N, CA and C atoms as an extended XYZ file, in Angstrom:
447
Properties=species:S:1:pos:R:3:atomname:S:1:resname:S:1:resid:I:1 pbc="F F F"
N         0.826       -1.189        0.000 N   MET     1
C         0.000        0.000        0.000 CA  MET     1
C         0.870        1.252        0.000 C   MET     1
N         1.923        1.238        0.856 N   LYS     2
C         2.807        2.394        0.910 CA  LYS     2
C         3.508        2.595       -0.426 C   LYS     2
N         3.859        1.478       -1.084 N   LYS     3
C         4.505        1.566       -2.390 CA  LYS     3
C         3.581        2.219       -3.411 C   LYS     3
N         2.322        1.843       -3.388 N   SER     4
C         1.347        2.397       -4.335 CA  SER     4
C         1.181        3.895       -4.131 C   SER     4
N         1.110        4.322       -2.884 N   VAL     5
C         0.967        5.748       -2.578 CA  VAL     5
C         2.217        6.496       -3.026 C   VAL     5
N         3.383        5.931       -2.773 N   ALA     6
C         4.636        6.578       -3.172 CA  ALA     6
C         4.726        6.695       -4.692 C   ALA     6
N         4.369        5.636       -5.401 N   VAL     7
C         4.395        5.661       -6.867 CA  VAL     7
C         3.397        6.693       -7.383 C   VAL     7
N         2.205        6.730       -6.794 N   PHE     8
C         1.194        7.696       -7.212 CA  PHE     8
C         1.687        9.128       -6.992 C   PHE     8
N         2.280        9.389       -5.832 N   CYS     9
C         2.801       10.732       -5.537 CA  CYS     9
C         3.914       11.114       -6.505 C   CYS     9
N         4.804       10.189       -6.786 N   LEU    10
C         5.894       10.450       -7.721 CA  LEU    10
C         5.344       10.745       -9.116 C   LEU    10
N         4.374        9.976       -9.529 N   LEU    11
C         3.745       10.190      -10.834 CA  LEU    11
C         3.062       11.561      -10.887 C   LEU    11
N         2.387       11.941       -9.820 N   ALA    12
C         1.715       13.243       -9.764 CA  ALA    12
C         2.726       14.381       -9.874 C   ALA    12
N         3.868       14.244       -9.211 N   VAL    13
C         4.916       15.269       -9.280 CA  VAL    13
C         5.464       15.379      -10.696 C   VAL    13
N         5.726       14.255      -11.339 N   VAL    14
C         6.266       14.253      -12.706 CA  VAL    14
C         5.278       14.915      -13.668 C   VAL    14
N         4.010       14.572      -13.564 N   VAL    15
C         2.990       15.154      -14.445 CA  VAL    15
C         2.883       16.661      -14.205 C   VAL    15
N         2.893       17.071      -12.947 N   THR    16
C         2.799       18.494      -12.617 CA  THR    16
C         3.993       19.261      -13.154 C   THR    16
N         5.186       18.741      -12.977 N   LEU    17
C         6.382       19.419      -13.487 CA  LEU    17
C         6.363       19.501      -15.004 C   LEU    17
N         5.910       18.457      -15.639 N   GLY    18
C         5.820       18.470      -17.101 CA  GLY    18
C         4.841       19.516      -17.588 C   GLY    18
N         3.725       19.661      -16.903 N   ALA    19
C         2.723       20.656      -17.295 CA  ALA    19
C         3.247       22.067      -17.076 C   ALA    19
N         4.013       22.282      -16.023 N   CYS    20
C         4.561       23.610      -15.747 CA  CYS    20
C         5.592       24.029      -16.781 C   CYS    20
N         6.293       23.083      -17.327 N   ASN    21
C         7.333       23.401      -18.300 CA  ASN    21
C         6.806       23.552      -19.718 C   ASN    21
N         5.545       23.188      -19.934 N   LYS    22
C         4.989       23.265      -21.283 CA  LYS    22
C         4.824       24.728      -21.682 C   LYS    22
N         5.389       25.083      -22.814 N   LYS    23
C         5.298       26.449      -23.315 CA  LYS    23
C         3.934       26.649      -23.976 C   LYS    23
N         3.328       27.804      -23.719 N   ALA    24
C         2.049       28.119      -24.340 CA  ALA    24
C         2.235       28.260      -25.846 C   ALA    24
N         1.188       27.923      -26.583 N   ASP    25
C         1.245       28.071      -28.034 CA  ASP    25
C         1.440       29.536      -28.387 C   ASP    25
N         2.263       29.794      -29.371 N   ASP    26
C         2.517       31.150      -29.837 CA  ASP    26
C         1.548       31.445      -30.972 C   ASP    26
N         0.755       32.479      -30.802 N   ARG    27
C        -0.223       32.856      -31.826 CA  ARG    27
C         0.441       33.115      -33.172 C   ARG    27
N         1.696       33.567      -33.150 N   ALA    28
C         2.403       33.876      -34.396 CA  ALA    28
C         2.644       32.624      -35.229 C   ALA    28
N         2.505       31.463      -34.601 N   GLU    29
C         2.704       30.211      -35.319 CA  GLU    29
C         1.372       29.544      -35.660 C   GLU    29
N         0.287       30.316      -35.559 N   SER    30
C        -1.038       29.794      -35.894 CA  SER    30
C        -1.096       29.392      -37.357 C   SER    30
N        -1.970       28.457      -37.638 N   ASP    31
C        -2.146       27.992      -39.015 CA  ASP    31
C        -3.104       28.942      -39.739 C   ASP    31
N        -2.574       30.104      -40.096 N   ILE    32
C        -3.349       31.159      -40.747 CA  ILE    32
C        -2.674       31.479      -42.069 C   ILE    32
N        -3.476       31.771      -43.066 N   ASN    33
C        -2.944       32.202      -44.359 CA  ASN    33
C        -2.655       33.698      -44.257 C   ASN    33
N        -1.446       34.042      -43.851 N   TRP    34
C        -1.072       35.438      -43.629 CA  TRP    34
C        -1.085       36.203      -44.947 C   TRP    34
N        -1.797       37.329      -44.967 N   GLN    35
C        -1.815       38.199      -46.136 CA  GLN    35
C        -0.880       39.370      -45.875 C   GLN    35
N        -0.128       39.736      -46.874 N   LEU    36
C         0.849       40.813      -46.735 CA  LEU    36
C         0.524       41.944      -47.697 C   LEU    36
N         0.886       43.161      -47.298 N   ILE    37
C         0.842       44.298      -48.201 CA  ILE    37
C         2.187       44.999      -48.097 C   ILE    37
N         2.731       45.358      -49.234 N   SER    38
C         4.021       46.050      -49.238 CA  SER    38
C         3.808       47.523      -48.911 C   SER    38
N         4.866       48.173      -48.492 N   ALA    39
C         4.812       49.610      -48.225 CA  ALA    39
C         4.424       50.368      -49.487 C   ALA    39
N         4.945       49.938      -50.632 N   ASP    40
C         4.619       50.609      -51.897 CA  ASP    40
C         3.133       50.484      -52.227 C   ASP    40
N         2.570       49.292      -52.022 N   ASP    41
C         1.145       49.102      -52.302 CA  ASP    41
C         0.276       49.900      -51.330 C   ASP    41
N         0.695       49.976      -50.070 N   LEU    42
C        -0.063       50.774      -49.109 CA  LEU    42
C         0.031       52.257      -49.456 C   LEU    42
N         1.207       52.707      -49.853 N   LYS    43
C         1.365       54.107      -50.266 CA  LYS    43
C         0.447       54.417      -51.443 C   LYS    43
N         0.369       53.501      -52.385 N   GLU    44
C        -0.512       53.689      -53.539 CA  GLU    44
C        -1.973       53.786      -53.090 C   GLU    44
N        -2.377       52.937      -52.144 N   ALA    45
C        -3.744       52.993      -51.617 CA  ALA    45
C        -4.013       54.343      -50.957 C   ALA    45
N        -3.022       54.844      -50.217 N   ILE    46
C        -3.156       56.156      -49.575 CA  ILE    46
C        -3.276       57.241      -50.640 C   ILE    46
N        -2.380       57.210      -51.622 N   ASP    47
C        -2.377       58.217      -52.692 CA  ASP    47
C        -3.677       58.204      -53.498 C   ASP    47
N        -4.270       57.021      -53.667 N   GLN    48
C        -5.503       56.883      -54.445 CA  GLN    48
C        -6.757       57.191      -53.619 C   GLN    48
N        -6.568       57.438      -52.328 N   GLY    49
C        -7.707       57.743      -51.463 CA  GLY    49
C        -8.593       56.552      -51.170 C   GLY    49
N        -8.025       55.365      -51.241 N   GLU    50
C        -8.796       54.152      -50.957 CA  GLU    50
C        -9.172       54.094      -49.475 C   GLU    50
N       -10.240       53.378      -49.180 N   SER    51
C       -10.678       53.195      -47.800 CA  SER    51
C        -9.913       52.036      -47.171 C   SER    51
N        -9.452       52.238      -45.966 N   TYR    52
C        -8.716       51.217      -45.229 CA  TYR    52
C        -8.668       51.635      -43.771 C   TYR    52
N        -8.211       50.730      -42.927 N   GLN    53
C        -7.945       51.016      -41.524 CA  GLN    53
C        -6.559       50.489      -41.202 C   GLN    53
N        -5.875       51.182      -40.293 N   ILE    54
C        -4.561       50.714      -39.843 CA  ILE    54
C        -4.567       50.637      -38.326 C   ILE    54
N        -4.233       49.460      -37.809 N   ILE    55
C        -3.983       49.301      -36.379 CA  ILE    55
C        -2.474       49.241      -36.221 C   ILE    55
N        -1.944       50.172      -35.452 N   ASP    56
C        -0.498       50.286      -35.257 CA  ASP    56
C        -0.183       49.861      -33.837 C   ASP    56
N         0.520       48.742      -33.697 N   ILE    57
C         0.782       48.186      -32.366 CA  ILE    57
C         2.144       48.577      -31.809 C   ILE    57
N         2.829       49.512      -32.461 N   GLN    58
C         4.129       49.953      -31.953 CA  GLN    58
C         3.987       50.480      -30.518 C   GLN    58
N         5.026       50.369      -29.717 N   PRO    59
C         5.004       51.022      -28.407 CA  PRO    59
C         4.760       52.529      -28.585 C   PRO    59
N         4.182       53.154      -27.575 N   GLU    60
C         3.812       54.569      -27.668 CA  GLU    60
C         4.956       55.460      -28.132 C   GLU    60
N         6.148       55.250      -27.594 N   ALA    61
C         7.291       56.101      -27.956 CA  ALA    61
C         7.639       55.958      -29.434 C   ALA    61
N         7.573       54.748      -29.957 N   ASP    62
C         7.865       54.525      -31.378 CA  ASP    62
C         6.769       55.119      -32.261 C   ASP    62
N         5.520       54.977      -31.843 N   PHE    63
C         4.404       55.552      -32.596 CA  PHE    63
C         4.563       57.069      -32.684 C   PHE    63
N         4.972       57.688      -31.583 N   ALA    64
C         5.160       59.142      -31.566 CA  ALA    64
C         6.278       59.582      -32.509 C   ALA    64
N         7.281       58.731      -32.694 N   LYS    65
C         8.398       59.059      -33.596 CA  LYS    65
C         7.983       58.990      -35.057 C   LYS    65
N         6.962       58.190      -35.365 N   GLY    66
C         6.505       58.114      -36.743 CA  GLY    66
C         5.529       56.994      -36.988 C   GLY    66
N         4.488       57.332      -37.763 N   HIS    67
C         3.479       56.342      -38.136 CA  HIS    67
C         2.775       56.788      -39.410 C   HIS    67
N         2.073       55.856      -40.019 N   VAL    68
C         1.314       56.115      -41.236 CA  VAL    68
C         0.099       56.973      -40.863 C   VAL    68
N        -0.281       57.932      -41.718 N   PRO    69
C        -1.442       58.775      -41.412 CA  PRO    69
C        -2.700       57.948      -41.131 C   PRO    69
N        -3.506       58.442      -40.215 N   ASP    70
C        -4.791       57.838      -39.842 CA  ASP    70
C        -4.665       56.482      -39.160 C   ASP    70
N        -3.480       56.163      -38.673 N   SER    71
C        -3.295       54.923      -37.916 CA  SER    71
C        -3.929       55.065      -36.536 C   SER    71
N        -4.464       53.967      -36.036 N   VAL    72
C        -4.983       53.920      -34.680 CA  VAL    72
C        -3.929       53.230      -33.819 C   VAL    72
N        -3.461       53.941      -32.812 N   SER    73
C        -2.432       53.390      -31.932 CA  SER    73
C        -3.054       52.455      -30.903 C   SER    73
N        -2.555       51.231      -30.899 N   VAL    74
C        -2.898       50.233      -29.885 CA  VAL    74
C        -1.553       49.670      -29.436 C   VAL    74
N        -0.916       50.329      -28.464 N   PRO    75
C         0.467       49.983      -28.106 CA  PRO    75
C         0.590       48.626      -27.419 C   PRO    75
N         0.474       47.576      -28.210 N   ALA    76
C         0.446       46.216      -27.670 CA  ALA    76
C         1.672       45.391      -28.040 C   ALA    76
N         2.608       45.961      -28.790 N   TYR    77
C         3.779       45.207      -29.234 CA  TYR    77
C         4.556       44.704      -28.029 C   TYR    77
N         4.965       43.464      -27.996 N   PRO    78
C         4.954       42.416      -29.015 CA  PRO    78
C         3.753       41.464      -28.936 C   PRO    78
N         2.720       41.841      -28.195 N   VAL    79
C         1.486       41.049      -28.070 CA  VAL    79
C         1.803       39.630      -27.580 C   VAL    79
N         2.594       39.563      -26.531 N   ASP    80
C         3.027       38.250      -26.041 CA  ASP    80
C         2.655       37.981      -24.586 C   ASP    80
N         1.757       38.804      -24.036 N   THR    81
C         1.246       38.563      -22.689 CA  THR    81
C        -0.274       38.725      -22.724 C   THR    81
N        -0.932       38.219      -21.701 N   ALA    82
C        -2.392       38.349      -21.627 CA  ALA    82
C        -2.802       39.822      -21.596 C   ALA    82
N        -2.033       40.633      -20.906 N   GLU    83
C        -2.336       42.068      -20.817 CA  GLU    83
C        -2.261       42.736      -22.191 C   GLU    83
N        -1.223       42.430      -22.963 N   LEU    84
C        -1.076       43.018      -24.296 CA  LEU    84
C        -2.117       42.458      -25.263 C   LEU    84
N        -2.435       41.178      -25.140 N   GLU    85
C        -3.489       40.594      -25.967 CA  GLU    85
C        -4.825       41.285      -25.699 C   GLU    85
N        -5.071       41.631      -24.434 N   LYS    86
C        -6.321       42.313      -24.072 CA  LYS    86
C        -6.403       43.686      -24.729 C   LYS    86
N        -5.285       44.389      -24.850 N   LEU    87
C        -5.296       45.685      -25.543 CA  LEU    87
C        -5.812       45.522      -26.972 C   LEU    87
N        -5.356       44.482      -27.641 N   VAL    88
C        -5.814       44.223      -29.012 CA  VAL    88
C        -7.292       43.840      -28.999 C   VAL    88
N        -7.681       42.926      -28.127 N   SER    89
C        -9.087       42.502      -28.044 CA  SER    89
C       -10.011       43.686      -27.785 C   SER    89
N        -9.596       44.568      -26.893 N   ASP    90
C       -10.416       45.735      -26.563 CA  ASP    90
C       -10.551       46.697      -27.738 C   ASP    90
N        -9.588       46.684      -28.653 N   ALA    91
C        -9.619       47.582      -29.810 CA  ALA    91
C       -10.439       47.027      -30.972 C   ALA    91
N       -10.735       45.748      -30.960 N   VAL    92
C       -11.418       45.115      -32.095 CA  VAL    92
C       -12.724       45.814      -32.473 C   VAL    92
N       -13.571       46.226      -31.523 N   PRO    93
C       -14.810       46.897      -31.935 CA  PRO    93
C       -14.585       48.132      -32.817 C   PRO    93
N       -13.451       48.782      -32.671 N   ASP    94
C       -13.138       49.945      -33.508 CA  ASP    94
C       -12.865       49.553      -34.958 C   ASP    94
N       -12.599       48.293      -35.194 N   PHE    95
C       -12.225       47.814      -36.527 CA  PHE    95
C       -13.211       46.801      -37.107 C   PHE    95
N       -14.095       46.272      -36.293 N   ALA    96
C       -14.899       45.116      -36.688 CA  ALA    96
C       -15.914       45.398      -37.791 C   ALA    96
N       -16.490       46.578      -37.795 N   ASP    97
C       -17.534       46.874      -38.781 CA  ASP    97
C       -16.942       47.230      -40.135 C   ASP    97
N       -17.693       46.937      -41.161 N   GLY    98
C       -17.295       47.328      -42.510 CA  GLY    98
C       -16.543       46.250      -43.255 C   GLY    98
N       -16.163       46.625      -44.464 N   ASP    99
C       -15.461       45.701      -45.348 CA  ASP    99
C       -14.060       46.172      -45.703 C   ASP    99
N       -13.668       47.339      -45.192 N   ASP   100
C       -12.358       47.888      -45.541 CA  ASP   100
C       -11.242       46.969      -45.066 C   ASP   100
N       -10.160       46.915      -45.830 N   PRO   101
C        -9.007       46.151      -45.351 CA  PRO   101
C        -8.445       46.779      -44.080 C   PRO   101
N        -7.895       45.924      -43.245 N   ILE   102
C        -7.247       46.361      -42.007 CA  ILE   102
C        -5.781       45.983      -42.123 C   ILE   102
N        -4.928       46.988      -42.069 N   TYR   103
C        -3.493       46.772      -42.177 CA  TYR   103
C        -2.887       46.864      -40.784 C   TYR   103
N        -2.054       45.896      -40.445 N   VAL   104
C        -1.429       45.845      -39.125 CA  VAL   104
C         0.025       46.276      -39.246 C   VAL   104
N         0.348       47.346      -38.526 N   MET   105
C         1.720       47.856      -38.490 CA  MET   105
C         2.328       47.494      -37.143 C   MET   105
N         3.460       46.811      -37.191 N   CYS   106
C         4.233       46.582      -35.978 CA  CYS   106
C         5.654       47.048      -36.262 C   CYS   106
N         6.562       46.800      -35.364 N   LEU   107
C         7.924       47.293      -35.568 CA  LEU   107
C         8.583       46.683      -36.791 C   LEU   107
N         8.472       45.359      -36.948 N   GLY   108
C         9.192       44.713      -38.037 CA  GLY   108
C         8.343       43.938      -39.022 C   GLY   108
N         7.034       43.924      -38.835 N   GLY   109
C         6.166       43.199      -39.759 CA  GLY   109
C         6.175       41.698      -39.557 C   GLY   109
N         6.403       41.262      -38.336 N   GLY   110
C         6.503       39.826      -38.077 CA  GLY   110
C         5.558       39.329      -37.004 C   GLY   110
N         6.125       38.774      -35.957 N   SER   111
C         5.357       38.062      -34.935 CA  SER   111
C         4.291       38.912      -34.254 C   SER   111
N         4.611       40.161      -33.946 N   GLY   112
C         3.618       41.028      -33.300 CA  GLY   112
C         2.390       41.213      -34.165 C   GLY   112
N         2.601       41.430      -35.452 N   ALA   113
C         1.481       41.590      -36.386 CA  ALA   113
C         0.699       40.284      -36.509 C   ALA   113
N         1.396       39.167      -36.562 N   LYS   114
C         0.720       37.871      -36.660 CA  LYS   114
C        -0.129       37.599      -35.425 C   LYS   114
N         0.409       37.913      -34.257 N   ARG   115
C        -0.362       37.702      -33.032 CA  ARG   115
C        -1.603       38.595      -33.024 C   ARG   115
N        -1.448       39.828      -33.501 N   THR   116
C        -2.578       40.755      -33.568 CA  THR   116
C        -3.664       40.210      -34.488 C   THR   116
N        -3.273       39.742      -35.654 N   ILE   117
C        -4.238       39.185      -36.605 CA  ILE   117
C        -4.926       37.955      -36.023 C   ILE   117
N        -4.186       37.107      -35.346 N   SER   118
C        -4.769       35.920      -34.722 CA  SER   118
C        -5.864       36.315      -33.732 C   SER   118
N        -5.597       37.320      -32.917 N   ILE   119
C        -6.587       37.784      -31.936 CA  ILE   119
C        -7.794       38.384      -32.643 C   ILE   119
N        -7.544       39.216      -33.641 N   MET   120
C        -8.650       39.873      -34.343 CA  MET   120
C        -9.552       38.848      -35.030 C   MET   120
N        -8.951       37.810      -35.602 N   GLN   121
C        -9.760       36.748      -36.213 CA  GLN   121
C       -10.574       36.020      -35.147 C   GLN   121
N        -9.932       35.738      -34.032 N   GLU   122
C       -10.611       35.056      -32.928 CA  GLU   122
C       -11.797       35.885      -32.424 C   GLU   122
N       -11.670       37.209      -32.507 N   GLU   123
C       -12.724       38.120      -32.052 CA  GLU   123
C       -13.777       38.382      -33.133 C   GLU   123
N       -13.646       37.728      -34.292 N   GLY   124
C       -14.691       37.797      -35.299 CA  GLY   124
C       -14.430       38.666      -36.515 C   GLY   124
N       -13.237       39.244      -36.632 N   VAL   125
C       -12.918       40.035      -37.822 CA  VAL   125
C       -12.644       39.071      -38.976 C   VAL   125
N       -13.227       39.351      -40.119 N   ALA   126
C       -13.077       38.476      -41.286 CA  ALA   126
C       -11.611       38.385      -41.710 C   ALA   126
N       -11.084       37.177      -41.852 N   PRO   127
C        -9.667       36.991      -42.195 CA  PRO   127
C        -9.249       37.690      -43.482 C   PRO   127
N       -10.149       37.749      -44.459 N   GLU   128
C        -9.777       38.353      -45.742 CA  GLU   128
C        -9.551       39.862      -45.644 C   GLU   128
N        -9.922       40.462      -44.522 N   ARG   129
C        -9.711       41.905      -44.329 CA  ARG   129
C        -8.348       42.222      -43.720 C   ARG   129
N        -7.652       41.251      -43.195 N   LEU   130
C        -6.462       41.481      -42.375 CA  LEU   130
C        -5.165       41.267      -43.140 C   LEU   130
N        -4.292       42.275      -43.075 N   TYR   131
C        -3.007       42.245      -43.778 CA  TYR   131
C        -1.889       42.719      -42.852 C   TYR   131
N        -0.720       42.132      -43.032 N   ILE   132
C         0.493       42.582      -42.350 CA  ILE   132
C         1.224       43.539      -43.282 C   ILE   132
N         1.630       44.687      -42.752 N   ILE   133
C         2.445       45.613      -43.536 CA  ILE   133
C         3.875       45.078      -43.507 C   ILE   133
N         4.351       44.649      -44.676 N   GLU   134
C         5.677       44.037      -44.773 CA  GLU   134
C         6.768       44.965      -44.237 C   GLU   134
N         7.675       44.393      -43.501 N   LYS   135
C         8.844       45.058      -42.926 CA  LYS   135
C         8.495       46.054      -41.824 C   LYS   135
N         7.219       46.251      -41.550 N   GLY   136
C         6.797       47.073      -40.426 CA  GLY   136
C         7.293       48.503      -40.466 C   GLY   136
N         7.239       49.138      -39.302 N   ALA   137
C         7.631       50.545      -39.198 CA  ALA   137
C         9.118       50.742      -39.471 C   ALA   137
N         9.924       49.792      -39.032 N   LYS   138
C        11.374       49.926      -39.246 CA  LYS   138
C        11.735       49.890      -40.725 C   LYS   138
N        10.922       49.233      -41.525 N   GLY   139
C        11.211       49.121      -42.947 CA  GLY   139
C        10.373       50.043      -43.823 C   GLY   139
N         9.647       50.979      -43.209 N   TRP   140
C         8.777       51.872      -43.973 CA  TRP   140
C         9.630       52.872      -44.751 C   TRP   140
N         9.612       52.819      -46.091 N   PRO   141
C        10.507       53.664      -46.888 CA  PRO   141
C         9.940       55.039      -47.246 C   PRO   141
N         8.669       55.255      -47.016 N   HIS   142
C         8.022       56.488      -47.477 CA  HIS   142
C         7.904       57.497      -46.336 C   HIS   142
N         9.041       57.966      -45.878 N   LYS   143
C         9.080       58.862      -44.721 CA  LYS   143
C         8.358       60.182      -44.977 C   LYS   143
N         8.141       60.534      -46.260 N   GLU   144
C         7.409       61.764      -46.565 CA  GLU   144
C         5.949       61.677      -46.091 C   GLU   144
N         5.462       60.461      -45.902 N   LEU   145
C         4.105       60.264      -45.396 CA  LEU   145
C         4.057       60.130      -43.879 C   LEU   145
N         5.208       59.953      -43.275 N   TRP   146
C         5.295       59.669      -41.841 CA  TRP   146
C         4.715       60.828      -41.042 C   TRP   146
N         3.860       60.525      -40.089 N   VAL   147
C         3.295       61.515      -39.183 CA  VAL   147
C         3.982       61.335      -37.838 C   VAL   147
N         4.376       62.439      -37.222 N   THR   148
C         4.996       62.371      -35.895 CA  THR   148
C         4.135       63.137      -34.903 C   THR   148
N         4.219       62.722      -33.654 N   ASP   149
C         3.464       63.405      -32.586 CA  ASP   149
C         4.385       64.298      -31.787 C   ASP   149
């Protein structure tokens, strides 16, 4: 009987330790068909007066240094904690209505943007509306359009 209890306790400890070490799934690795838009194509959309929305997840200080006109700041970069994910979730109602494309600007056009899109899709935004701005703010070549605060 004592052996059974000891084995059970040891097994419980092993299972608990294994569960604690398990890394949470990264939204950036979700099985999503990521859509991209280049800076040149976005500039053309701006120049043509096309309708669109931009969610800019850069940290506040980076957003103040420069962003695309009419961007909505949601300083959630890198969107890797529950608190930062909530910032994106809370912003979804501002973007959910309509059919306009939604362009996601992050620092580099990678994981932060992917995590943002994953959350927005989970919150009901149509996947075909969501695009990552390639190379992000760091790679934005059209500084003549850059707005600073």
